[in-house]
C-alpha positions as CSV (number, residue, x, y, z in Angstrom):
1,M,0.0,-0.1,0.1
2,S,3.1,2.3,0.4
3,D,3.0,3.1,-3.3
4,Y,-0.6,3.9,-3.5
5,L,-1.2,7.5,-4.9
6,G,-4.7,8.2,-4.5
7,V,-7.8,8.6,-6.9
8,Q,-8.2,11.7,-8.8
9,Y,-11.9,13.2,-8.6
10,D,-12.5,16.5,-10.0
11,L,-15.3,18.1,-8.1
12,P,-18.3,19.7,-10.4
13,A,-18.0,23.4,-10.8
14,C,-20.0,25.8,-8.5
15,F,-20.7,29.3,-8.2
16,K,-19.1,31.9,-5.8
17,G,-21.7,32.5,-3.0
18,D,-23.6,29.3,-3.6
19,T,-23.5,26.4,-1.3
20,F,-21.4,23.6,-2.1
21,P,-23.7,20.7,-1.9
22,G,-21.3,18.3,0.2
23,L,-19.4,15.1,-0.7
24,T,-20.0,11.6,0.9
25,V,-17.3,8.9,0.7
26,T,-18.8,5.5,1.7
27,G,-15.6,3.9,2.5
28,I,-12.0,3.6,1.5
29,T,-10.3,0.3,0.2
30,V,-6.9,-0.2,-1.4
31,N,-6.7,-3.0,-4.0
32,D,-10.0,-4.2,-3.2
33,A,-9.0,-4.9,0.5
34,A,-10.7,-3.1,3.4
35,M,-8.5,-0.8,5.6
36,T,-7.0,-2.7,8.6
37,S,-7.3,0.4,11.0
38,T,-10.1,2.9,11.9
39,L,-10.3,6.6,10.5
40,A,-9.5,8.8,13.1
41,S,-9.5,12.4,11.4
42,V,-9.9,13.9,8.0
43,R,-8.8,17.1,6.5
44,M,-9.5,19.0,3.0
45,Q,-7.8,22.1,1.7
46,F,-8.4,24.1,-1.4
47,R,-5.3,26.0,-2.7
48,T,-4.7,28.0,-5.9
49,T,-1.7,25.7,-6.7
50,A,-0.3,22.5,-4.9
51,N,2.6,24.8,-3.7
52,A,0.9,27.8,-2.6
53,S,1.9,28.8,0.8
54,S,-1.5,29.0,2.4
55,A,-4.7,27.4,1.9
56,S,-7.9,29.5,0.4
57,K,-10.2,27.1,2.4
58,S,-9.8,24.5,4.9
59,L,-12.1,22.1,6.3
60,T,-11.5,19.4,9.1
61,S,-13.4,16.8,11.1
62,A,-12.2,18.3,14.2
63,G,-13.7,21.7,13.1
64,G,-17.1,19.8,12.3
65,D,-16.6,20.4,8.5
66,I,-16.4,16.9,7.7
67,T,-18.2,14.0,9.6
68,I,-16.8,10.8,10.2
69,D,-19.9,8.6,9.6
70,D,-18.2,5.1,10.0
71,A,-14.8,4.8,11.2
72,A,-14.2,1.3,10.5
73,A,-15.2,1.5,6.9
74,W,-13.7,4.8,6.5
75,G,-16.8,6.6,5.5
76,F,-17.1,10.2,5.9
77,T,-19.1,13.3,4.6
78,V,-17.8,16.8,3.6
79,E,-20.7,18.8,5.0
80,P,-22.2,21.5,2.5
81,F,-20.3,24.7,3.0
82,S,-20.7,28.5,1.7
83,I,-18.3,29.1,-1.4
84,D,-16.6,32.0,-0.1
85,I,-13.4,31.9,-2.0
86,A,-12.4,33.8,-5.2
87,A,-13.9,32.6,-8.6
88,R,-10.9,30.5,-10.1
89,E,-9.7,27.0,-10.4
90,Y,-8.3,25.3,-7.2
91,V,-6.6,22.1,-6.5
92,Y,-7.6,20.1,-3.6
93,D,-7.0,17.0,-1.7
94,I,-8.5,14.9,1.4
95,E,-6.0,13.9,4.0
96,T,-6.8,11.2,6.3
97,T,-5.2,10.0,9.5
98,D,-5.9,6.6,11.1
99,S,-5.9,5.5,14.7
100,G,-2.3,4.6,14.6
101,G,-1.1,8.2,13.3
102,T,-0.6,7.1,9.6
103,V,-1.5,10.0,7.2
104,R,-2.6,9.0,3.8
105,T,-4.1,11.1,0.8
106,Y,-6.7,9.0,-1.1
107,L,-8.6,11.4,-3.0
108,Y,-7.4,14.7,-4.9
109,G,-8.4,16.7,-7.9
110,T,-9.6,20.3,-9.0
111,F,-12.5,22.4,-8.0
112,R,-13.6,25.4,-10.3
113,V,-15.4,28.2,-8.7
114,K,-17.4,30.3,-11.2
115,Q,-18.2,34.0,-10.8
116,D,-21.7,34.4,-10.2
117,V,-23.8,37.1,-12.0
118,T,-26.6,37.8,-9.6
119,R,-25.2,39.5,-6.6
């Protein structure tokens, strides 16, 4: 599993000022095998580039932005949130930490925020 690089999933575009509808991951498996540890925490960040020094938006399970629905199956939900970042394309990833402290990124991609017209 050490060579696993995650799965790219580009989020559907949304308009600035709208509500992101949320994202549910029902469980994570690697090579069709269930995880052997339990999910302890989840973080998600949006940045203008992967190397940007700061995140444009951060969501965490500790902060209540992400709910761990089933720690044993690695199921979690990114809760709906207000899209309060500038209109542009972002990169994101979702980083998980298991009960033993191992950190892994299983999901990454892009997210396009479009400029709204009605303000």
